[in-house]
Steps between C-alpha positions, in 0.01 A plus 500: 500500500522817707465473877334780693606352838143504629392199706276258316163480670277200464140577414274409788205291391187523710227242483164629618332163537174477692515296824879522527650656811764765431823540691623857453815676617588861429777723632554856609700721267865390501407273794474805725356396841189722491318240708740549791263790567184362668300781332585351158391155622167632630436691176576192289282267709210746501519529121526121468187458716311763295607334176403156631155633585462673163608200289371217724806277487618272779828581670665181622838631619699821507809652653641850487878490521716814533558527125247270332160336530377143446133421434309180431155574374221306339290691246267206431328530163633855454858397423555800273461761777857477634639794297222727626550380858873572488451835328252611764681385814847601385390832350304610805774388740762698307287816484405492869856435614625781275251733674621374838863577408409844363306588814717352777847449348532747210878513538513137378262536205774554238675181616202298373460671166622416153513717190268375229473701178639803680244474780581411861283205602462325837578130455372254760492174300762336283397510135378176345259234600700327772464128557174335399408134484183299474422227753226243458570207731476479878862400558640797304255737670590378851869524412453859379318595822785356709760680287319834519426488872849382600677769299559721810649202687741421215597868486570506875222752570296272729556179694166356383272590209210603721721754680550717188223764527481562124389149401201274456653263759484778761148610394376139516653441846384832650167495311548863405587705195486355152411142590559242224209314344599162646168318450544469123870402488540155347643248745756232419350152538708270724 
């Protein structure tokens, strides 16, 4: 058997099941910290809000880290809409940030480009689907919310979750920005 020395990639299986929450994580290209720029964060959150309004899903938790994003959303009966949601929010974020770079920081544009079929292309997101898992019970959902919202604390970016301005914990505490849909989150029974 001939080896081509390419890494073996597992095929990601997605399950678009109605009434399952979806925990999603996706990264910037080569883990570049695009989201260290507040402009990138604002663009992403605006596009997420627009997409949420267009597709009518519930957003239970989110955090924008310097080089990746975590979301927990609930599509309800429309479990098969996740690919369209991701395509819209990620595509629009990438295009708008590309325009921002071209207009305000053109000297850095080439640093964020790859060659694809002989064409220079701006690359904001890492290729592939990222992390995706279905959640259907209250305990797993609450655990995912805690994991997502405490990501900046674990990374040493904030002393408490609600102090990281690019998170649902902050939005919930300050009652501003993209506020999570808390009223429909399943609670763990004591």
